[in-house]
Every structure is written in C-alpha cells, then in structure tokens.
Phi, psi and omega in degrees: 000136175243147181211142173213155177251155182211136175260126184291127182253337181297128180303334180267358182072205177265112178239191189305315185295305179295326178297317178298320179296317181294314180298319178296318179297320181299327181296345179282354187236159177275338184288155174267154179218145175231156173243139182239129175226109184063237179267356182271133176233126183230138175292123183288352178278353181246109189292318185295314176297326178296312177298323182293352178288349181051056180278118185251167177305134179092346178290143176258127178241161174240133176248129181236129177244148179209129179151188186296332179238038186300322181294312179296320179298314179298317180297319180293321179290328176297320183292000000 
C-alpha cells in the first residue's frame, strides 16, 4: 500500500474536469486507489462519488493505492 496527502490548490477545488483527468490516469494501472477526506472514503475509479465529495480549495485529502503497480500509480496520481 502506498499513501500520500495533498492539499487542494485549485480555486475551484475538485470538479468534473480534474476528477475526469484523475480517473482516466488511474485506468492506466492495475492497482486500486481511494481518496479519503475526513471520514469519507471513495473509490477513485468512480467519478461521480469522487465529485460528490465536494473537495474545495484548501482541503487536505489522502490518496491510497494498493495493487501490483501501487508505487507507480501513486507517483502518477501525485503528478
């Protein structure tokens, strides 16, 4: 398992466009990934629940990857 935290810098937070980019990037890997905000945990392969987290500028999230290429997946999602 790989994990990293990230503070959202985009003034609009996570909306459809950045969420779509992240979900599309995840499809390049075999590993599963979740995003954690407070008590909420959402599978990053599902765009609507991810958008529904209402992640705003300044929010701190945790991204966790797990699987055969988890390290590479985490690095790609960080970028």
